[in-house]
N, C-alpha and C positions, 0 to 999 in steps of 0.2 A: 608496403607498396600502395596501400589505400591513400596515404598522404599524397603520393604523386598523382593519383587520379583526381583528388580534390583540387590540388594545385593546378593541374592541367585544365580542368573545367573552369576555374576562376580566371586563368589567363585567357582562355578562349572567349569567355563572356566579356572580357575587357578588350576584345578585338585582336588578340594575338593569334597567329596561325600555329596551332599545336597539333603535333602528330606523335603518337606513341608507337615506337618500333619495337617489335618483339619477334618471337619465332612462331607467329600465328600462321596458319596455312594459307590464308587469303586476306586481302585487304577488306576491311569493313569500316563502316562509319558508325560511330557510337550513336545511341538513341538521342533524339533532340533534347531530352531532359538531362543529358550529360554535357550540354553546352557545345555540341558539334565537334567534339574531339575525335580525330580519326586514328585508327590503328592500322599499321601496315607491317609486312614482313621486313625484317632487318636488312635483307639484301637490297630493298628499294632505296635505302639510304646510302649504303656503301657502294652499290654497283649500278643502281638504277637511275642515278642523276638527281634524286631528291635533294641531295646536300646543297645544291645551288639555291634552293628556296629558303634557307634558314640563315639567320644571323648568328646563332649559337646552338650548341647541342648539349643537353644534359643527359648523362649516362647513368642509368639506375640498374642495380642488380648485378648481374654477372658481366664483367668486362675483362678484357685482356689488354696487355700492352699494345698488341697489334691493332686492336680496335681503336684505342685512344690515339695512337700514332697515325692511323688512317684518317681520322677526323681532323687532326691537326694538319696533316699534309694537304688537306683540302682547303686550308686557310681559315678554318672555323675555330672560335674559342670553344673549349670543351670543359664542362663542369662535371664532377663526379657527385652523385647523390648517394651518400653513405647510409644505407639502411641496415646494414649488418652490425652486430656488436663490435666486431674487430675485423681487421684486414684478413683476407683468406686467399693467400697466394695459391695458384695463379689467377683465380677467377675474380677476386675483388682485391686487387693489389694497389698500393699507393703508386702514383705516377708523377714524374716530373713534367709530363705533358699537360697535366690539368692546369687550367687557369685558376681553378679554385675547387674546393670541396664543400658540399653542403652536409653538415652533420645534423641529425635530427634531435640531439639532446646535448646538453653541456657535458654530461658524463662521457658520452661517446667522443666528443671533441677532445676532451682531456686525455682519454686513453689512446686515441688514434692519431692526433695531430703530430706528435713527435716523429712518426714514421715518414712524414712528408718532408 
Protein backbone atom coordinates (compact mmCIF):
# COMPACT_ATOMS: atom_id res chain seq x y z
CA UNK A 1 0.00 0.00 0.00
CA UNK A 2 2.93 2.36 0.44
CA UNK A 3 3.38 2.39 -3.35
CA UNK A 4 -0.11 3.88 -3.69
CA UNK A 5 0.78 6.61 -1.19
CA UNK A 6 3.93 7.53 -3.11
CA UNK A 7 2.12 7.46 -6.46
CA UNK A 8 -0.72 9.59 -5.06
CA UNK A 9 1.71 12.19 -3.79
CA UNK A 10 3.51 12.39 -7.13
CA UNK A 11 0.24 12.70 -9.07
CA UNK A 12 -0.91 15.50 -6.74
CA UNK A 13 2.41 17.32 -7.10
CA UNK A 14 1.86 17.25 -10.86
CA UNK A 15 -1.49 18.98 -10.50
CA UNK A 16 -3.87 16.02 -10.42
CA UNK A 17 -6.70 15.96 -7.90
CA UNK A 18 -6.04 12.84 -5.80
CA UNK A 19 -8.25 11.50 -3.03
CA UNK A 20 -7.74 8.20 -1.24
CA UNK A 21 -11.01 6.61 -0.09
CA UNK A 22 -10.99 4.10 2.72
CA UNK A 23 -12.94 3.19 5.80
CA UNK A 24 -11.55 6.11 7.84
CA UNK A 25 -13.88 7.56 10.44
CA UNK A 26 -13.73 11.11 9.11
CA UNK A 27 -12.34 13.09 6.20
CA UNK A 28 -8.84 14.37 6.73
CA UNK A 29 -6.30 16.23 4.64
CA UNK A 30 -2.84 14.73 4.53
CA UNK A 31 0.01 16.90 5.80
CA UNK A 32 1.44 19.37 3.30
CA UNK A 33 4.61 17.28 2.99
CA UNK A 34 2.47 14.52 1.45
CA UNK A 35 1.59 16.67 -1.53
CA UNK A 36 -1.92 17.63 -0.45
CA UNK A 37 -3.48 14.19 -0.94
CA UNK A 38 -6.89 14.00 0.74
CA UNK A 39 -8.36 10.96 2.53
CA UNK A 40 -12.11 10.38 2.84
CA UNK A 41 -14.56 7.71 3.88
CA UNK A 42 -15.56 5.34 1.05
CA UNK A 43 -19.22 6.37 1.30
CA UNK A 44 -18.37 9.88 0.02
CA UNK A 45 -17.37 8.38 -3.31
CA UNK A 46 -20.19 5.91 -3.70
CA UNK A 47 -23.04 7.85 -2.10
CA UNK A 48 -21.87 11.39 -1.45
CA UNK A 49 -21.52 12.73 -4.97
CA UNK A 50 -17.72 12.81 -5.10
CA UNK A 51 -17.68 10.53 -8.15
CA UNK A 52 -18.60 13.46 -10.42
CA UNK A 53 -15.24 15.12 -9.68
CA UNK A 54 -13.06 12.34 -11.10
CA UNK A 55 -12.09 11.21 -14.56
CA UNK A 56 -11.17 7.70 -13.39
CA UNK A 57 -11.01 5.58 -10.26
CA UNK A 58 -8.18 3.27 -9.18
CA UNK A 59 -9.32 0.67 -6.66
CA UNK A 60 -6.71 -0.73 -4.28
CA UNK A 61 -6.98 -3.42 -1.64
CA UNK A 62 -10.31 -4.97 -0.88
CA UNK A 63 -12.99 -4.61 -3.53
CA UNK A 64 -16.08 -6.54 -4.51
CA UNK A 65 -17.91 -6.95 -7.80
CA UNK A 66 -20.62 -4.59 -6.47
CA UNK A 67 -18.09 -1.81 -5.81
CA UNK A 68 -16.57 -2.13 -9.27
CA UNK A 69 -19.97 -2.31 -10.98
CA UNK A 70 -21.11 0.79 -9.04
CA UNK A 71 -18.15 2.81 -10.29
CA UNK A 72 -18.72 1.65 -13.87
CA UNK A 73 -22.44 2.47 -13.58
CA UNK A 74 -21.41 6.06 -12.81
CA UNK A 75 -19.68 6.10 -16.19
CA UNK A 76 -16.13 6.17 -14.86
CA UNK A 77 -13.22 4.00 -15.99
CA UNK A 78 -12.03 1.83 -13.14
CA UNK A 79 -8.59 0.31 -12.70
CA UNK A 80 -7.66 -2.36 -10.18
CA UNK A 81 -4.33 -1.98 -8.37
CA UNK A 82 -3.34 -5.55 -7.55
CA UNK A 83 -1.16 -5.50 -4.45
CA UNK A 84 -1.84 -9.01 -3.22
CA UNK A 85 0.11 -12.06 -4.39
CA UNK A 86 -2.99 -13.69 -5.91
CA UNK A 87 -6.71 -13.08 -6.42
CA UNK A 88 -8.67 -13.64 -3.20
CA UNK A 89 -12.35 -14.05 -3.95
CA UNK A 90 -14.62 -12.37 -2.98
CA UNK A 91 -12.52 -9.44 -1.70
CA UNK A 92 -9.92 -9.16 -4.43
CA UNK A 93 -11.52 -10.83 -7.40
CA UNK A 94 -10.77 -10.41 -11.10
CA UNK A 95 -13.48 -8.38 -12.79
CA UNK A 96 -14.63 -7.94 -16.35
CA UNK A 97 -15.65 -4.41 -15.32
CA UNK A 98 -12.02 -3.26 -14.98
CA UNK A 99 -10.62 -1.10 -17.73
CA UNK A 100 -7.26 -2.49 -16.69
CA UNK A 101 -5.26 -3.90 -13.81
CA UNK A 102 -1.99 -2.54 -12.44
CA UNK A 103 0.30 -5.33 -11.26
CA UNK A 104 3.24 -4.38 -9.06
CA UNK A 105 5.63 -7.04 -10.39
CA UNK A 106 6.16 -9.17 -13.49
CA UNK A 107 5.76 -12.32 -11.39
CA UNK A 108 2.41 -11.15 -10.11
CA UNK A 109 1.22 -10.31 -13.63
CA UNK A 110 2.23 -13.73 -14.96
CA UNK A 111 0.44 -15.53 -12.11
CA UNK A 112 -2.78 -13.46 -12.11
CA UNK A 113 -3.38 -12.16 -15.63
CA UNK A 114 -4.78 -15.48 -16.96
CA UNK A 115 -7.75 -15.08 -14.58
CA UNK A 116 -8.77 -11.89 -16.35
